[in-house]
C-alpha positions in Angstrom: 0.0 0.2 -0.1 1.3 3.4 -0.9 1.5 6.4 1.3 -1.7 8.5 0.0 -3.5 5.1 0.9 -2.2 4.9 4.4 -3.2 8.8 4.7 -6.6 8.3 3.4 -6.8 5.6 6.2 -5.6 7.5 9.0 -8.4 10.6 8.3 -11.4 8.1 7.6 -9.9 6.4 11.2 -9.9 10.2 13.1 -13.4 10.9 11.7 -14.5 7.6 12.9 -13.3 8.3 16.3 -14.9 11.9 16.0 -17.9 10.9 15.3 -18.2 8.8 18.2 -19.0 5.5 16.0 -18.8 2.8 18.6 -17.0 -0.1 16.8 -17.5 -3.8 18.1 -14.2 -5.2 19.3 -14.4 -7.2 16.7 -14.1 -4.5 13.9 -11.6 -2.3 16.2 -9.2 -5.2 16.3 -9.6 -5.7 12.5 -8.8 -2.1 12.3 -6.0 -2.5 14.1 -4.5 -5.2 12.4 -5.6 -3.6 9.1 -3.2 -0.3 10.2 -0.5 -2.8 11.3 -0.2 -4.3 8.0 -0.4 -0.5 6.3 2.7 0.4 8.5 4.6 -2.6 7.8 4.0 -2.3 4.2 5.0 1.1 4.6 8.3 0.4 6.1 9.0 -2.4 3.4 8.2 0.0 0.1 10.5 2.9 2.1 13.4 0.5 2.8 12.7 -0.9 -1.2 12.8 3.1 -1.8 16.4 3.5 0.0 17.7 0.4 -1.8 16.8 1.6 -5.2 18.2 4.9 -4.5 21.3 3.4 -3.3 21.3 1.6 -6.7 20.5 4.3 -8.8 23.5 6.6 -7.0 25.6 3.3 -8.0 24.4 3.3 -11.5 25.2 6.9 -11.7 28.7 6.4 -10.5 29.6 3.5 -12.5 27.9 5.5 -15.5 29.9 8.5 -14.8 33.4 6.2 -14.6 32.4 4.2 -17.8 31.9 7.3 -19.6 35.4 8.8 -18.3 36.8 5.4 -19.7 35.2 5.6 -23.0 36.6 9.1 -23.4 40.0 8.0 -22.8 40.0 5.1 -25.0 38.5 7.6 -27.6 41.4 9.9 -27.3 43.8 6.9 -27.3 42.2 5.6 -30.5 42.5 8.8 -32.1 46.4 9.0 -30.9 46.7 5.3 -32.4 44.9 6.6 -35.5 47.2 9.4 -35.8 50.7 7.3 -35.2 49.2 4.7 -37.7 49.0 7.6 -40.1 52.6 8.7 -39.4 53.9 5.2 -39.6 52.2 4.6 -42.9 53.2 7.4 -44.3 56.7 7.1 -43.5 57.0 3.5 -44.2 55.5 4.4 -47.5 58.0 7.2 -48.1 60.9 4.5 -46.7 59.8 1.9 -49.0 59.5 4.4 -52.2 63.3 5.4 -50.9 64.5 2.0 -50.7 62.9 0.8 -54.2 64.9 3.8 -55.6 68.1 2.7 -54.0 67.4 -0.4 -55.4 66.9 0.3 -58.8 70.3 2.4 -58.5 72.2 -0.5 -57.5 70.9 -2.8 -59.7 71.7 -0.3 -62.8 75.2 0.0 -61.2 75.0 -4.1 -61.2 74.2 -4.1 -64.7 76.9 -1.6 -65.5 79.7 -3.8 -63.9 78.6 -7.0 -65.0 78.6 -5.5 -68.5 82.3 -3.7 -68.0 83.4 -7.2 -66.8 81.7 -9.2 -69.6 83.2 -7.0 -72.0 86.6 -7.6 -70.3 86.4 -11.0 -70.4 85.8 -10.7 -73.9 88.6 -9.0 -74.6 91.1 -11.4 -72.7 89.6 -14.0 -74.5 90.1 -12.1 -77.8 93.8 -11.0 -77.1 94.9 -14.7 -75.8 93.8 -16.0 -79.0 95.8 -13.2 -81.0 98.9 -14.2 -79.0 98.5 -17.8 -79.2 98.5 -17.4 -82.9 101.1 -15.1 -83.2 103.4 -16.9 -80.7 102.5 -20.5 -81.6 106.0 -21.1 -83.1 107.6 -20.6 -79.6 105.3 -22.4 -77.6 107.3 -25.9 -78.0 110.2 -23.5 -76.5 108.6 -23.3 -73.2 106.1 -20.3 -73.7 102.3 -20.6 -72.7 99.5 -18.0 -72.9 96.3 -18.8 -70.5 93.6 -16.5 -68.8 93.4 -16.2 -64.8 91.0 -13.6 -63.2 90.2 -11.8 -66.3 94.2 -11.1 -67.3 96.2 -12.6 -69.6 99.6 -14.3 -69.0 101.8 -14.7 -70.9 104.6 -17.2 -69.5 108.2 -17.8 -71.4 110.7 -20.1 -69.1 113.9 -18.3 -68.6 115.7 -20.9 -71.2 113.4 -18.9 -73.6 114.9 -15.5 -73.4 118.5 -16.1 -71.0 121.4 -18.3 -70.8 122.2 -19.4 -67.6 122.5 -17.1 -65.1 122.1 -14.4 -67.2 120.1 -11.5 -67.6 120.8 -10.6 -71.1 118.0 -11.6 -74.0 119.5 -14.0 -76.3 118.3 -14.1 -79.9 115.5 -16.6 -79.5 114.0 -14.6 -76.6 114.0 -11.3 -78.6 112.4 -13.2 -81.6 109.4 -14.2 -79.1 109.4 -10.7 -77.6 109.0 -8.8 -81.2 106.1 -11.0 -81.7 104.6 -10.3 -78.5 105.2 -6.6 -79.4 103.3 -6.6 -82.7 100.3 -7.7 -80.5 100.8 -5.2 -77.9 101.2 -2.0 -80.3 97.4 -2.7 -81.7 96.1 -3.0 -77.9 96.7 0.4 -76.2 94.2 0.2 -73.8 96.1 -3.1 -72.3 98.4 -2.7 -69.1 101.5 -4.4 -69.0 103.6 -6.0 -65.9 106.5 -8.0 -66.3 107.1 -10.1 -63.6 110.6 -12.1 -62.9 110.3 -15.4 -60.8 113.1 -18.1 -60.1 113.7 -21.2 -58.4 114.7 -21.8 -54.9 118.6 -22.6 -55.5 120.6 -20.6 -54.2 122.9 -17.9 -56.6 126.1 -18.1 -56.7 129.2 -16.9 -58.8 127.1 -14.2 -60.6 129.2 -11.1 -59.6 126.9 -8.2 -58.7 123.9 -10.4 -58.3 123.6 -11.6 -54.9 120.5 -13.3 -54.5 117.5 -14.4 -56.4 115.3 -11.2 -56.0 118.4 -9.5 -57.6 117.9 -11.9 -60.6 114.4 -11.8 -60.7 114.4 -8.1 -60.8 116.9 -7.8 -63.2 115.4 -10.3 -65.8 112.2 -8.5 -65.8 114.0 -5.2 -66.4 115.8 -6.4 -69.1 112.7 -7.4 -70.8 110.9 -3.9 -70.1 113.6 -2.3 -71.8 113.7 -4.2 -74.8 110.1 -3.8 -75.0 109.8 0.2 -74.5 113.5 0.9 -76.2 113.5 -1.4 -78.7 109.8 -2.4 -79.7 108.6 1.1 -78.7 105.9 0.3 -76.2 105.0 3.2 -74.1 106.8 3.2 -70.9 103.6 4.4 -69.2 101.7 1.3 -70.1 104.6 -1.4 -68.6 106.0 -1.8 -65.0 108.9 -4.6 -64.0 108.6 -6.5 -60.5 110.8 -9.2 -59.4 109.1 -12.2 -57.4 112.4 -13.8 -56.6 111.6 -17.5 -55.5 108.3 -16.9 -53.7 105.3 -17.6 -56.0 106.3 -21.2 -57.8 104.0 -22.6 -60.0 105.1 -26.2 -59.0 106.3 -26.9 -55.6 108.3 -29.9 -56.5 111.9 -30.0 -55.9 112.5 -32.1 -59.5 115.0 -30.2 -61.6 111.7 -30.2 -64.0 109.7 -28.2 -61.3 112.6 -25.8 -61.0 112.8 -25.3 -64.8 109.1 -24.5 -64.5 109.7 -21.9 -61.8 112.0 -20.1 -63.6 110.1 -17.6 -66.1 109.2 -14.4 -66.8 105.5 -13.8 -66.6 104.3 -10.8 -68.8 100.4 -9.8 -67.5 98.1 -8.0 -69.6 94.7 -6.4 -68.1 92.5 -4.3 -69.6 92.1 -0.8 -68.2 89.0 -0.5 -65.7 89.0 2.9 -65.1 85.0 3.0 -66.0 84.8 -0.1 -63.5 86.7 1.5 -60.5 84.6 4.9 -61.3 81.4 2.6 -60.6 82.6 1.2 -57.6 83.9 4.1 -55.9 
């Protein structure tokens, strides 16, 4: 029963009393019982109302807290969206830069490969020319081969020098003459003359003290013949002595030592274009 009904009953009860209506004990007790029931119902309703109000306060607090959390999450989402957009923009820029760099590297690689291919083609063509020009000397200890893109013309010492000598003999001059004819048609080729000896100690060779001296002096003898006599440009040619320290045959037999005593003329194409690419 609600509050209005209770008040109405109380008013009715007071009117009954004031009008001096005489109630029987039974009716009186019934009215008292009804009053007690109404009072109990009122108390129960009041407790429920307070409980509902407390629940409403909790719901309001939860709603406020959830709204605050929602606002915070929305702010964080906006931040994440901004970061994602920034990362995506930066990633796109970085990918474009990497792609351009890769294209440049691939272009340079193709250029290097093209230069190396041309070098190998030139080396093979030069080898063929030299083999044809020097065919008559191959039985006398001359060989032509390619190593690492360079052409090596190897002449045993017996083809060029008498034993222990640094003076080129006539047969050696003839071989160098044929070699020079080819080199004059190849101005883009650099020439390095390397002297090599065996590991036998040098004795009774006057001012020549050791194998270092012998290898260097034989190399310079060849260089002088090619430059002074055959007129190969000095700027294209160098002389070096390797002594006994780069043998082609490590054995100690007379045949192995003979192969190790040699002059190697190393012919390499000028690779200025390649060096500029890889700087």
